C-alpha positions as CSV (number, residue, x, y, z in Angstrom):
1,M,71.9,153.0,143.5
2,V,71.8,149.6,143.6
3,T,69.1,149.4,140.2
4,A,72.5,151.0,138.5
5,I,74.8,148.3,139.7
6,V,72.6,145.4,139.1
7,I,72.1,146.8,135.5
8,I,76.2,147.1,134.9
9,V,76.6,143.6,136.2
10,L,73.8,142.1,134.0
11,L,75.7,144.1,131.1
12,A,78.7,142.3,132.0
13,L,77.3,138.8,132.2
14,L,75.6,139.5,128.9
15,L,78.8,141.0,127.1
16,L,81.0,138.0,128.6
17,G,78.2,135.6,127.2
18,L,78.0,137.1,124.1
19,F,82.3,137.0,123.9
20,A,82.1,133.0,125.3
21,F,79.5,132.3,122.2
22,Q,81.2,134.3,119.7
23,K,84.6,132.2,120.4
24,A,83.0,128.7,120.6
25,R,81.4,129.4,117.1
26,R,85.0,130.5,116.0
27,N,86.7,127.3,117.6
28,A,83.5,125.1,115.6
29,E,84.1,126.6,112.2
30,L,88.0,126.2,113.0
31,Q,87.5,123.0,113.7
32,Q,85.4,122.4,110.8
33,R,87.7,123.9,108.3
34,R,90.6,122.0,109.7
35,S,88.5,118.5,109.2
36,E,87.5,119.7,105.3
37,L,91.0,120.3,104.7
38,K,92.1,117.3,106.6
39,D,89.5,115.1,104.1
40,R,90.7,117.2,101.0
41,F,94.2,117.1,101.1
42,G,94.6,113.7,103.0
43,P,98.4,113.3,104.0
44,E,99.3,116.2,101.9
45,Y,97.4,118.3,105.2
46,E,100.0,117.3,107.8
47,R,103.2,117.2,105.1
48,Y,102.2,120.9,104.4
49,L,101.7,122.0,107.9
50,A,104.9,120.5,108.8
51,G,107.0,122.3,106.3
52,S,105.1,125.5,108.1
53,D,106.3,127.4,110.9
54,N,102.8,128.8,111.3
55,R,99.9,126.5,111.3
56,T,97.1,129.2,110.9
57,K,98.9,130.4,107.5
58,A,99.5,127.2,106.2
59,E,95.9,126.7,106.6
60,R,94.8,129.7,105.0
61,R,97.1,128.8,102.2
62,L,95.2,125.3,101.6
63,A,92.3,127.2,101.8
64,A,92.6,129.6,99.0
65,I,94.5,126.4,97.0
66,A,91.3,124.6,97.5
67,D,89.1,127.5,96.5
68,R,91.2,128.3,93.5
69,R,90.4,125.0,92.2
70,D,87.0,125.2,93.0
71,K,86.4,128.1,90.8
72,L,88.1,126.3,87.8
73,Q,85.9,124.5,85.2
74,I,87.8,121.4,84.8
75,R,86.2,118.8,82.2
76,D,86.4,115.1,81.7
77,L,88.2,114.0,78.2
78,S,85.7,112.3,75.5
79,T,86.3,109.0,74.6
80,E,88.0,109.9,71.4
81,E,90.7,112.3,73.6
82,K,91.2,109.6,75.9
83,A,92.0,107.1,73.0
84,R,94.7,109.6,71.4
85,F,95.9,110.6,74.8
86,G,96.6,106.7,75.1
87,T,98.4,106.5,71.8
88,R,100.8,109.1,72.2
89,W,101.2,107.7,76.3
90,S,102.2,104.3,74.5
91,A,104.5,106.0,71.9
92,A,106.5,107.5,74.7
93,Q,106.8,104.2,76.7
94,A,108.0,102.6,73.7
95,R,110.7,105.3,73.1
96,F,111.9,104.4,77.0
97,V,113.7,101.0,75.3
98,D,115.9,103.3,73.7
99,E,115.7,106.9,74.4
100,P,114.8,107.1,78.1
101,P,115.5,110.9,78.7
102,A,113.1,111.7,75.7
103,A,110.9,109.3,76.8
104,V,110.5,111.1,80.3
105,D,110.4,114.6,78.5
106,D,107.6,113.3,76.4
107,A,105.5,111.9,79.7
108,E,105.9,115.4,81.1
109,T,105.1,117.3,78.2
110,L,102.1,115.1,77.5
111,I,100.9,115.7,81.3
112,N,101.2,119.0,81.1
113,T,99.1,118.7,77.6
114,V,96.3,116.6,79.4
115,M,95.9,119.0,82.4
116,K,95.9,122.4,80.2
117,E,93.3,120.1,77.9
118,R,90.7,119.5,80.8
119,G,91.2,123.1,82.2
120,Y,94.0,123.4,85.1
121,P,96.3,126.1,84.8
122,V,99.8,125.0,83.4
123,D,101.7,128.2,83.8
124,D,104.6,126.7,86.5
125,F,105.1,123.8,87.7
126,A,104.0,125.3,91.3
127,T,100.5,125.7,90.0
128,R,100.4,122.4,88.7
129,S,101.3,120.8,91.7
130,D,98.6,122.4,93.8
131,M,96.3,121.4,91.6
132,V,97.3,117.8,91.2
133,M,97.9,118.4,95.3
134,V,93.8,119.0,95.5
135,D,92.6,116.4,93.0
136,H,95.0,113.8,93.4
137,A,96.5,114.2,96.8
138,E,97.6,110.6,96.9
139,I,99.8,111.0,93.9
140,V,101.1,114.3,94.3
141,Q,104.5,113.5,96.0
142,E,105.4,110.9,93.2
143,Y,104.4,113.9,90.7
144,R,106.8,116.3,92.5
145,S,109.7,113.5,92.6
146,A,108.9,112.2,89.0
147,H,109.9,116.3,88.3
148,E,112.6,116.6,90.6
149,S,114.4,113.9,88.7
150,H,113.2,115.5,85.4
151,E,114.8,118.7,86.2
152,R,117.8,117.1,87.8
153,H,118.5,115.3,84.7
154,R,117.9,118.0,82.6
155,S,120.5,120.0,84.5
156,S,123.2,117.5,84.6
157,G,122.3,114.9,82.7
158,T,124.1,112.1,85.2
159,L,120.6,110.3,85.9
160,E,120.5,106.8,86.1
161,T,118.7,105.1,83.8
162,E,116.8,103.4,87.1
163,D,115.9,106.9,88.3
164,L,114.3,107.7,84.8
165,R,112.5,104.7,85.0
166,Q,111.0,105.6,88.5
167,A,110.1,108.8,87.6
168,F,108.2,107.5,84.0
169,M,106.4,104.9,86.3
170,H,105.3,108.2,88.4
171,Y,104.3,110.1,85.4
172,R,102.4,107.1,84.4
173,K,100.2,107.0,87.4
174,L,99.3,110.7,87.5
175,F,98.6,110.4,83.6
176,H,96.1,107.8,84.1
177,A,94.4,109.5,86.9
178,L,93.9,112.6,85.1
179,V,92.8,110.9,81.8
180,G,90.4,108.6,83.9
181,T,92.0,105.1,82.5
182,P,92.7,102.3,85.0
183,E,96.6,101.7,85.2
184,P,98.0,98.7,84.0
185,A,98.8,96.3,87.0
186,S,102.9,95.5,87.5
187,T,104.7,92.9,89.6
188,T,107.7,93.7,91.6
189,R,110.4,91.6,90.3
190,P,114.3,92.0,89.2
191,L,115.2,94.4,86.3
192,A,116.2,93.5,83.1
193,A,119.7,92.9,82.0
194,G,121.1,96.2,80.1
195,K,121.1,99.6,81.0
196,H,118.0,100.4,79.1
197,A,116.2,97.0,78.9
198,D,114.1,98.2,81.8
199,A,111.4,100.1,79.7
200,P,108.2,101.0,81.4
201,V,105.4,98.7,80.7
202,A,103.2,99.8,77.5
203,D,99.7,100.7,78.5
204,G,96.8,97.7,78.3
205,D,94.7,95.1,80.4
206,T,98.0,93.0,80.8
207,P,101.5,93.6,80.6
208,V,103.3,93.1,76.7
209,R,105.1,90.0,76.6
210,D,106.8,90.5,73.2
211,T,110.5,90.8,73.4
212,V,111.9,94.4,72.7
213,P,115.1,95.4,71.1
214,L,118.0,96.4,72.9
215,P,119.2,99.4,72.5
216,A,121.6,100.3,70.2
217,R,124.3,101.1,72.0
218,D,124.0,97.4,73.9
219,A,123.4,95.6,70.8
220,G,125.8,92.9,70.0
221,R,126.2,92.6,74.1
222,R,123.7,90.1,74.5
223,P,123.9,88.1,77.7
224,P,126.0,84.6,76.9
225,V,123.8,81.4,76.3
226,S,124.1,78.3,78.4
227,P,122.9,75.1,77.5
228,T,121.0,72.8,80.2
229,R,119.2,69.8,79.8
230,H,115.5,69.4,79.2
231,E,113.6,67.6,81.8
232,G,112.3,64.4,80.8
233,T,114.1,63.8,77.6
234,G,117.6,65.0,78.0
235,E,117.1,66.9,75.0
236,K,119.6,70.3,75.6
237,V,118.1,73.4,75.6
238,A,119.3,77.1,75.5
239,E,118.1,79.5,78.3
240,S,118.0,83.0,77.1
241,T,116.4,85.9,78.6
242,T,113.8,87.6,76.6
243,V,113.7,91.7,77.6
244,N,110.6,92.6,78.6
245,A,108.9,95.9,78.2
246,D,107.8,96.0,81.7
247,P,110.0,97.5,83.9
248,E,109.6,95.2,87.0
249,N,109.3,91.7,85.0
250,T,112.3,89.7,83.3
251,T,110.9,86.3,81.8
252,R,113.3,83.4,80.8
253,H,112.3,81.3,78.1
254,P,114.1,78.2,77.0
255,Q,114.9,77.6,73.1
256,E,115.7,74.5,71.7
257,T,119.2,74.2,70.6
258,R,120.1,72.2,67.5
């Protein structure tokens, strides 16, 4: 009788030990999975969980997104392809001067084309956003913002030029990340005068400094020129505002008056 009781107690202790071991292992695996998700998704991890009322389900969803991405055959673009897409992007930027909505349309279309060329699924925005969230978590919020602005303008047509400019700049950041080229540096300065004068800076190592034409709707409505005197000579000069291709940059140049 005593022997039976001892055996039962030992079996109970063994089962409790196994249960505790399994629970500890599951907790360790859970913590490891969460750590991996945090490392992979960055700030998107917390943002994603904040939008869900069930942490476990949200983490499973993130894990499923990452797993889907890992099964894709994503390739790098060749030098020729990068140059070709860069040329198309420059054309879209140049178009922003006179046709901001059309330029933003071109930007989104080009983003989709680059993603498809590299092997990403582009069936719908949710899918594209998920893939960007995995590979470029630091940019995905800007991508979502740009797409939202783009869709809002398409539905209402009332979006301000500044909102379109911001959308284009967000698209530009993702474009360079996808193509694998450095994004041109830009400075924060007051926007140029004129409704569409704030065109995004063209691609390259430095911002474009050439004067760009005003939109047709703004032609003939240039800012008045006010004469000033040149220091040291007393010669009158006229100060004019040159519209710059950088959306965040304007430069004032003195011009001699005769």
